[in-house]
Backbone as CSV, one residue per row, in Angstrom:
resi,resn,N_x,N_y,N_z,CA_x,CA_y,CA_z,C_x,C_y,C_z
1,MET,15.294,-1.651,-20.472,15.682,-1.871,-18.963,14.509,-2.419,-18.400
2,SER,14.770,-3.416,-17.602,13.707,-4.113,-16.630,13.484,-3.469,-15.445
3,GLY,14.515,-2.745,-14.945,14.537,-2.036,-13.564,13.597,-0.763,-13.726
4,LYS,13.089,-0.485,-12.654,12.185,0.811,-12.611,12.834,2.013,-11.761
5,LEU,12.628,3.210,-12.291,12.901,4.237,-11.483,11.624,5.054,-11.004
6,THR,11.422,5.055,-9.658,10.202,5.592,-9.011,10.551,6.970,-8.479
7,VAL,9.930,7.902,-8.632,10.070,9.262,-8.114,8.807,9.368,-6.993
8,VAL,9.207,9.173,-5.815,8.376,9.370,-4.631,7.841,10.746,-4.417
9,SER,6.792,11.143,-5.432,6.380,12.453,-5.172,5.109,12.527,-4.412
10,HIS,5.272,13.238,-3.211,4.320,13.176,-2.014,4.411,14.635,-1.568
11,PRO,3.289,15.366,-1.143,3.403,16.557,-0.551,4.267,16.699,0.567
12,LEU,4.277,15.825,1.466,5.033,15.773,2.810,6.602,15.710,2.313
13,VAL,6.871,14.821,1.410,8.328,14.673,0.943,8.581,15.999,0.100
14,ASN,7.803,16.537,-0.737,8.333,17.750,-1.375,8.583,18.866,-0.525
15,ALA,7.720,18.918,0.646,7.873,20.177,1.530,9.123,19.931,2.377
16,GLN,9.416,18.774,2.982,10.597,18.229,3.478,11.849,18.538,2.804
17,LEU,11.898,18.092,1.541,13.142,18.364,0.602,13.300,19.739,0.388
18,SER,12.278,20.442,0.279,12.537,21.970,0.128,13.141,22.640,1.349
19,GLN,12.822,22.109,2.516,13.422,22.704,3.771,14.890,22.212,3.737
20,LEU,15.101,21.100,3.417,16.521,20.606,3.293,17.459,21.366,2.423
21,ARG,16.802,21.752,1.311,17.680,22.420,0.304,18.138,23.978,0.810
22,GLN,17.516,24.450,1.845,17.719,25.756,2.412,19.118,25.834,3.036
23,THR,19.968,26.774,2.823,21.194,26.824,3.534,21.076,27.049,5.178
24,THR,19.710,27.637,5.449,19.515,27.926,6.857,19.186,26.730,7.686
25,ALA,18.925,25.548,7.047,18.594,24.376,7.774,19.787,23.921,8.601
26,SER,19.450,23.688,9.958,20.637,23.189,11.009,20.860,21.731,10.688
27,SER,22.026,21.191,11.357,22.327,19.918,11.240,21.131,19.038,11.730
28,LYS,20.618,19.401,12.797,19.552,18.606,13.443,18.418,18.613,12.496
29,GLN,17.946,19.823,11.818,16.802,19.869,11.096,17.177,18.956,9.797
30,PHE,18.350,18.986,9.182,18.824,18.255,8.088,18.622,16.751,8.332
31,ARG,19.184,16.418,9.533,19.168,14.897,9.933,17.781,14.509,10.052
32,ASP,16.832,15.308,10.579,15.442,14.863,10.777,14.821,14.688,9.321
33,GLY,15.226,15.796,8.519,14.517,15.738,7.171,14.924,14.539,6.312
34,ILE,16.367,14.190,6.352,16.723,12.925,5.724,15.998,11.699,6.277
35,ARG,15.766,11.565,7.543,15.316,10.446,8.197,13.817,10.438,7.783
36,GLN,13.192,11.546,7.804,11.614,11.442,7.372,11.455,11.070,5.865
37,ILE,12.155,11.647,5.077,12.099,11.256,3.813,12.471,9.785,3.466
38,SER,13.460,9.315,4.224,13.892,7.810,4.123,12.772,6.931,4.521
39,TYR,11.779,7.405,5.458,10.500,6.546,5.881,9.802,6.426,4.524
40,PHE,9.568,7.419,3.937,8.747,7.317,2.706,9.347,6.568,1.606
41,LEU,10.603,6.520,1.502,11.396,5.735,0.501,11.257,4.365,0.811
42,GLY,11.455,4.008,2.221,11.264,2.638,2.568,10.013,2.141,2.478
43,ILE,8.909,2.746,2.696,7.727,2.228,2.583,7.167,1.965,1.245
44,GLU,7.610,3.004,0.425,7.203,2.916,-0.955,8.070,1.676,-1.787
45,SER,9.181,1.511,-1.330,10.023,0.367,-1.894,9.576,-0.835,-1.433
46,SER,8.898,-0.967,-0.285,8.669,-2.244,0.322,7.201,-2.692,-0.130
47,ARG,6.446,-2.063,-0.867,5.089,-2.534,-1.267,5.040,-3.775,-1.826
48,THR,6.136,-4.253,-2.524,5.893,-5.624,-3.238,6.704,-6.614,-2.561
49,LEU,7.118,-6.510,-1.285,7.849,-7.505,-0.560,7.000,-8.793,-0.476
50,ASP,7.562,-9.965,-0.590,7.028,-11.322,-0.379,6.713,-11.396,1.042
51,GLU,5.470,-12.021,1.266,5.020,-12.194,2.541,4.815,-13.813,2.812
52,ILE,4.917,-14.164,4.102,4.610,-15.505,4.399,3.307,-15.416,5.613
53,SER,2.583,-16.417,5.679,1.494,-16.390,6.642,1.854,-17.320,7.849
54,PHE,1.182,-16.937,8.987,1.594,-17.660,10.122,0.143,-17.705,10.911
55,GLU,-0.006,-18.596,11.891,-0.988,-18.689,12.801,-0.903,-18.270,14.093
56,GLY,-1.512,-17.343,14.719,-1.330,-16.819,15.930,-2.602,-16.554,16.813
57,THR,-2.551,-16.051,17.930,-3.785,-15.885,18.817,-3.748,-14.693,19.497
58,THR,-4.935,-13.884,19.302,-5.079,-12.519,19.862,-5.610,-12.775,21.347
59,PRO,-5.864,-11.913,22.249,-6.452,-11.997,23.363,-7.945,-12.584,23.217
60,VAL,-8.371,-12.427,22.151,-9.805,-12.832,21.854,-9.862,-14.132,21.144
61,GLY,-8.972,-14.516,20.191,-8.960,-15.816,19.329,-8.020,-15.910,18.400
62,PRO,-7.928,-16.905,17.653,-6.927,-17.239,16.584,-6.932,-16.262,15.473
63,PHE,-5.738,-16.010,14.801,-5.910,-15.174,13.686,-4.696,-15.874,12.643
64,THR,-4.970,-15.469,11.422,-3.746,-15.643,10.521,-2.907,-14.292,10.157
65,GLY,-1.725,-14.374,10.426,-1.030,-13.214,10.351,-0.024,-13.254,9.121
66,LYS,0.613,-12.208,9.061,1.644,-12.008,7.855,2.886,-11.522,8.392
67,ALA,4.048,-12.049,7.593,5.383,-11.626,8.141,6.214,-11.544,6.692
68,ILE,7.185,-10.497,6.748,8.111,-10.465,5.651,8.788,-11.672,5.417
69,LYS,8.849,-12.181,4.207,9.645,-13.314,3.824,11.041,-13.156,3.640
70,PRO,11.688,-12.308,2.852,13.017,-12.281,2.637,13.645,-11.727,3.905
71,ARG,14.939,-12.278,4.097,15.963,-11.615,4.922,16.380,-10.362,4.383
72,ILE,16.244,-9.169,5.118,16.565,-7.927,4.676,17.951,-7.463,5.265
73,GLY,18.617,-6.797,4.243,19.884,-6.140,4.513,19.849,-4.635,4.213
74,LEU,20.498,-3.976,4.994,20.761,-2.566,4.700,22.204,-2.261,4.399
75,THR,22.467,-1.406,3.301,23.847,-1.195,3.104,24.072,0.367,2.893
76,PRO,24.400,0.995,3.919,24.570,2.454,3.750,25.829,2.684,3.262
77,ILE,26.074,3.832,2.355,27.300,4.260,1.789,27.812,5.127,2.751
78,LEU,28.974,4.995,3.348,29.505,5.828,4.329,29.859,7.178,3.721
79,ARG,29.731,8.392,4.398,29.206,8.316,5.658,27.683,8.927,5.492
80,ALA,27.276,9.450,4.400,25.964,10.165,4.251,24.719,9.224,4.432
81,GLY,25.156,7.931,4.004,24.219,6.887,4.100,23.694,6.576,5.470
82,LEU,24.444,6.781,6.427,24.148,6.729,7.852,22.916,7.519,8.204
83,GLY,22.570,8.575,7.503,21.473,9.496,7.891,20.208,8.865,7.372
84,MET,20.130,7.712,6.519,19.027,7.024,6.091,18.828,5.765,7.042
85,THR,19.732,5.358,7.603,19.784,4.059,8.248,18.617,3.861,9.385
86,GLU,18.694,4.908,10.253,17.872,4.795,11.337,16.331,4.602,11.021
87,ALA,15.860,5.465,10.022,14.549,5.224,9.493,14.327,3.802,8.808
88,MET,15.220,3.305,8.229,15.122,1.981,7.622,15.086,0.802,8.623
89,LEU,15.965,1.135,9.826,15.860,0.201,10.915,14.606,0.069,11.599
90,ASP,13.986,1.262,11.583,12.434,1.371,12.242,11.523,0.512,11.583
91,LEU,11.795,0.605,10.114,10.945,-0.384,9.371,11.332,-1.688,9.456
92,PHE,12.577,-2.165,9.454,13.132,-3.524,9.518,14.084,-3.571,10.600
93,PRO,13.433,-3.751,11.759,14.433,-3.824,12.916,15.156,-5.092,13.118
94,THR,15.089,-6.092,12.430,16.000,-7.191,12.421,16.802,-7.258,11.254
95,ALA,16.904,-6.259,10.465,17.744,-6.229,9.207,19.237,-6.192,9.669
96,HIS,19.982,-6.942,8.835,21.578,-6.993,8.904,21.981,-5.626,8.212
97,VAL,22.967,-4.856,8.944,23.476,-3.607,8.489,24.993,-3.750,7.895
98,TYR,25.303,-3.701,6.823,26.734,-3.796,6.059,27.012,-2.436,5.658
99,HIS,28.246,-1.848,6.205,28.581,-0.629,5.751,29.642,-0.646,4.697
100,ILE,29.567,0.172,3.848,30.606,0.325,2.556,31.065,1.740,2.678
101,GLY,32.412,1.834,2.517,33.096,3.190,2.650,33.440,3.451,1.225
102,LEU,33.026,4.431,0.652,33.567,5.035,-0.632,33.621,6.651,-0.735
103,PHE,34.592,7.108,-1.228,34.748,8.729,-1.330,34.924,8.889,-2.710
104,ARG,34.693,10.152,-3.207,34.822,10.393,-4.572,36.113,11.330,-4.606
105,GLU,37.007,10.819,-5.413,38.418,11.582,-5.595,38.002,12.993,-6.215
106,LYS,38.607,13.981,-5.717,38.281,15.383,-6.183,38.609,15.762,-7.491
107,ILE,39.717,15.201,-8.034,40.110,15.478,-9.459,39.477,14.711,-10.572
108,SER,39.543,13.343,-10.358,38.961,12.351,-11.211,37.469,12.248,-11.204
109,LEU,36.952,12.605,-9.917,35.609,12.227,-9.588,35.130,10.904,-9.630
110,GLN,36.235,10.040,-9.531,36.112,8.613,-9.518,35.959,8.042,-8.104
111,PRO,35.201,6.944,-7.793,34.964,6.511,-6.246,36.168,5.678,-6.031
112,VAL,36.420,5.897,-4.630,37.748,5.238,-4.145,37.075,4.451,-2.841
113,GLU,37.399,2.912,-2.959,36.872,2.249,-1.645,37.975,2.376,-0.473
114,TYR,37.275,2.527,0.673,38.245,2.542,1.754,37.679,1.678,3.030
115,TYR,36.564,1.076,2.808,36.042,0.354,3.853,34.993,-0.618,3.301
116,SER,34.900,-1.895,3.703,33.664,-2.599,3.468,33.539,-3.697,4.474
117,LYS,32.225,-3.804,5.021,31.961,-4.755,6.169,30.865,-5.849,5.673
118,LEU,31.254,-6.586,4.451,30.544,-7.494,3.791,30.957,-8.815,4.466
119,PRO,30.155,-9.737,4.861,30.633,-11.069,5.167,31.164,-11.863,4.044
120,THR,31.696,-13.150,4.131,32.245,-13.778,2.965,31.131,-14.135,2.032
121,VAL,29.944,-14.443,2.472,28.977,-14.811,1.457,27.693,-14.051,2.098
122,PRO,26.750,-13.751,1.156,25.493,-13.153,1.460,24.676,-13.784,2.546
123,THR,24.222,-12.963,3.512,23.458,-13.611,4.594,21.960,-12.999,4.493
124,VAL,21.746,-12.355,3.458,20.366,-11.847,3.289,19.864,-12.075,1.865
125,ASP,18.493,-11.970,1.685,17.943,-12.272,0.405,17.620,-11.011,-0.347
126,LEU,17.540,-9.810,0.171,17.271,-8.399,-0.350,17.977,-7.595,0.308
127,CYS,18.631,-6.539,-0.461,19.363,-5.598,0.307,18.981,-3.991,-0.266
128,TYR,18.793,-3.238,0.664,18.631,-1.924,0.311,19.826,-0.942,0.455
129,LEU,20.354,-0.417,-0.731,21.481,0.284,-0.844,21.115,1.757,-0.451
130,LEU,21.525,2.352,0.497,21.341,3.725,0.982,22.350,4.795,0.644
131,ASP,21.839,5.673,-0.281,22.920,6.684,-0.738,22.011,7.893,-1.002
132,PRO,22.111,8.969,-0.085,21.173,10.018,0.009,21.237,10.863,-1.381
133,LEU,22.494,10.892,-2.059,22.715,11.689,-3.354,23.293,10.974,-4.363
134,VAL,22.633,10.704,-5.483,23.270,10.210,-6.647,23.597,11.112,-7.553
135,ALA,24.975,11.617,-7.634,25.256,12.795,-8.287,25.860,12.356,-9.782
136,THR,27.083,11.932,-9.788,27.553,11.494,-11.024,27.198,9.990,-11.292
137,GLY,26.766,9.424,-10.130,26.425,7.894,-10.286,27.520,6.939,-9.954
138,GLY,28.811,7.521,-9.922,29.900,6.669,-9.834,29.987,5.904,-8.566
139,THR,29.684,6.620,-7.545,29.682,5.944,-6.193,28.728,4.716,-5.934
140,ALA,27.455,5.204,-6.450,26.341,4.266,-6.419,26.691,2.982,-7.368
141,CYS,27.414,3.338,-8.441,27.771,2.055,-9.443,28.744,1.206,-8.641
142,ALA,29.712,1.930,-8.183,30.840,1.136,-7.381,30.161,0.217,-6.286
143,ALA,29.341,0.851,-5.637,28.620,-0.029,-4.273,27.886,-1.080,-5.002
144,LEU,27.123,-0.785,-6.040,26.225,-1.806,-6.611,27.191,-3.011,-6.986
145,GLN,28.272,-2.788,-7.710,29.185,-3.686,-8.233,29.829,-4.521,-7.078
146,MET,30.042,-4.014,-5.819,30.595,-4.513,-4.630,29.508,-5.632,-4.229
147,LEU,28.220,-5.271,-4.241,27.249,-6.162,-3.844,26.989,-7.125,-4.650
148,VAL,27.099,-6.944,-6.099,27.030,-8.011,-7.144,28.168,-8.957,-6.808
149,ASP,29.223,-8.524,-6.751,30.518,-9.418,-6.708,30.385,-10.119,-5.319
150,TRP,29.679,-9.713,-4.392,29.442,-10.481,-3.106,28.600,-11.551,-3.366
151,GLY,27.761,-11.464,-4.303,26.944,-12.424,-4.599,25.352,-12.276,-4.762
152,LEU,25.057,-11.048,-4.714,23.497,-10.685,-4.619,23.366,-10.458,-6.154
153,PRO,22.129,-10.862,-6.812,21.680,-10.512,-8.107,21.218,-8.850,-7.962
154,VAL,21.446,-8.296,-9.127,20.928,-6.990,-8.998,19.464,-6.865,-8.779
155,SER,18.693,-7.793,-9.220,17.215,-7.854,-9.016,16.895,-7.926,-7.445
156,ASN,17.911,-8.339,-6.697,17.537,-8.370,-5.290,18.257,-7.241,-4.502
157,ILE,18.529,-6.111,-5.153,19.032,-4.933,-4.703,18.000,-3.753,-4.924
158,LYS,17.826,-2.963,-3.933,17.049,-1.783,-4.161,17.872,-0.487,-3.783
159,LEU,18.055,0.403,-4.714,18.714,1.583,-4.442,17.707,2.761,-4.012
160,LEU,17.973,3.148,-2.824,17.102,4.419,-2.140,18.083,5.697,-2.130
161,ALA,17.432,6.846,-2.710,18.186,8.116,-2.615,17.303,9.105,-2.355
162,VAL,17.699,10.253,-1.658,16.829,11.317,-1.336,16.753,12.121,-2.454
163,LEU,17.888,12.269,-3.457,18.013,13.205,-4.382,19.056,12.518,-5.616
164,GLY,18.582,12.606,-6.691,19.486,12.309,-7.983,19.518,13.341,-8.984
165,SER,20.610,13.201,-9.694,20.783,14.025,-10.948,20.352,13.091,-12.118
166,GLU,19.822,13.752,-13.101,19.445,12.957,-14.386,20.600,12.172,-14.913
167,THR,21.707,12.931,-14.919,22.861,12.242,-15.401,23.297,11.130,-14.598
168,GLY,23.388,11.107,-13.243,23.792,10.108,-12.499,22.801,8.972,-12.507
169,LEU,21.460,9.335,-12.470,20.552,8.094,-12.574,20.688,7.395,-13.944
170,GLN,20.886,8.109,-14.834,20.982,7.441,-16.138,22.117,6.390,-16.398
171,ARG,23.392,7.000,-15.655,24.455,5.965,-15.597,24.273,4.842,-14.873
172,VAL,23.426,4.906,-13.684,23.379,3.794,-12.799,22.305,2.718,-13.531
173,ARG,21.353,3.301,-14.173,20.409,2.532,-15.144,21.053,1.881,-16.343
174,ALA,22.133,2.560,-16.888,22.819,1.983,-18.019,23.729,0.832,-17.561
175,GLU,24.366,0.986,-16.518,25.275,0.150,-16.151,24.610,-1.155,-15.284
176,PHE,23.510,-0.921,-14.728,22.728,-1.789,-13.975,21.233,-1.843,-14.497
177,PRO,21.040,-2.434,-15.661,19.724,-2.029,-16.200,18.419,-2.768,-15.422
178,ASP,18.828,-3.655,-14.376,17.690,-4.478,-13.904,17.522,-3.798,-12.352
179,ILE,18.373,-2.609,-12.010,18.291,-2.120,-10.873,16.790,-1.257,-10.588
180,ASP,16.202,-1.584,-9.498,15.118,-0.692,-8.953,15.449,0.403,-8.149
181,ILE,15.023,1.558,-8.412,15.495,2.776,-7.853,14.310,3.533,-7.202
182,TRP,14.344,4.079,-6.142,13.496,5.100,-5.379,14.089,6.114,-5.045
183,VAL,13.585,7.435,-5.619,14.246,8.842,-5.242,13.161,9.799,-5.025
184,ALA,13.460,10.654,-3.985,12.310,11.791,-3.697,12.252,12.695,-4.718
185,SER,13.333,13.073,-5.498,13.484,13.936,-6.499,14.616,13.937,-7.522
186,VAL,14.589,14.413,-8.765,15.569,14.411,-9.769,15.911,15.927,-10.154
187,ASP,17.059,16.409,-9.926,17.555,17.516,-10.444,18.179,17.558,-11.758
188,PRO,18.126,18.543,-12.541,18.510,18.429,-13.894,19.931,18.542,-14.189
189,GLU,20.825,19.033,-13.358,22.041,19.645,-13.636,23.112,19.193,-12.519
190,LEU,24.454,18.987,-13.302,25.729,18.852,-12.339,26.569,20.087,-12.662
191,THR,27.310,20.274,-11.467,28.247,21.432,-11.678,29.606,20.800,-12.208
192,ALA,30.614,21.547,-12.634,31.902,21.118,-13.047,32.552,20.165,-11.971
193,ASP,32.201,20.446,-10.839,32.795,19.595,-9.621,32.047,18.348,-9.493
194,GLY,31.128,18.151,-10.260,30.099,16.890,-10.037,29.170,16.936,-8.898
195,LEU,28.773,18.119,-8.580,27.803,18.410,-7.590,26.450,18.647,-8.263
196,ILE,25.374,18.134,-7.406,23.898,18.163,-8.010,23.646,19.669,-7.829
197,LYS,23.091,20.205,-8.974,22.466,21.604,-8.955,21.037,21.683,-9.228
198,PRO,20.187,22.255,-8.215,20.683,23.085,-7.093,20.828,22.136,-5.813
199,GLY,20.618,20.841,-5.822,20.952,19.909,-4.909,20.839,20.293,-3.446
200,LEU,21.610,19.608,-2.671,21.557,19.831,-1.354,22.832,20.236,-0.444
201,GLY,23.988,20.443,-1.409,25.215,20.584,-0.858,25.911,19.257,-0.332
202,ASP,26.902,19.273,0.426,27.520,18.100,0.900,26.681,17.434,1.994
203,THR,26.093,16.415,1.725,25.040,15.747,2.597,25.759,15.370,3.774
204,GLY,26.914,14.835,3.757,27.699,14.378,4.979,28.128,15.509,5.801
205,ASP,28.610,16.457,5.202,28.989,17.629,6.079,27.646,18.222,6.817
206,ARG,26.585,18.290,6.097,25.426,18.859,6.680,24.705,18.118,7.715
207,LEU,24.855,16.710,7.537,24.151,15.717,8.392,25.119,15.845,9.742
208,PHE,26.472,15.948,9.694,27.189,15.726,11.008,27.828,17.146,11.427
209,SER,27.428,18.208,10.875,27.854,19.380,11.175,29.509,19.650,11.011
210,THR,29.893,19.425,9.981,31.547,19.340,9.791,31.843,20.290,8.562
211,LEU,30.828,21.310,8.267,31.088,22.185,7.311,32.434,23.178,7.561
């Protein structure tokens, strides 16, 4: 595999994730925690972005500045991926945002597409796929395939997740060996219903108070 799996282990991330796991966390606390962890994921995953130089002027004199070279796209998987989007837009305020709607069918656990807002051809050079939970890996793989079919090479896609299962991440990496993944933590188990254990529960429901 040429792609990398990076676990963003940081004391602030670890503490925030522990708060998110607790059933006592309110929807606001859950949203805030997802957003804060997403900042760390976004910063860590952007360390190697290509830069371009430009000449500018401060109030004191000229300087040589830096700007991000690639056109950035954000692709949140509805609905839970919306919880990561605000933080990423703070980091990349001019990013294009393309929503993908996928849900996991309860019996087969297979992803079903219900919405896609991708233009006819790619309008970005690099895309961040935002999926808070990678459980079985099926939804992430389906979204990645949509982006590849759209015309983006896997090497130009970065998958960001708050939490993944060992099984799900292995599946994603097996189907897309060149994908780079950043995750805050990895849990060892899946339940028979395909939920990460101990996990976070249903992220969409907890984000939007629809339990």
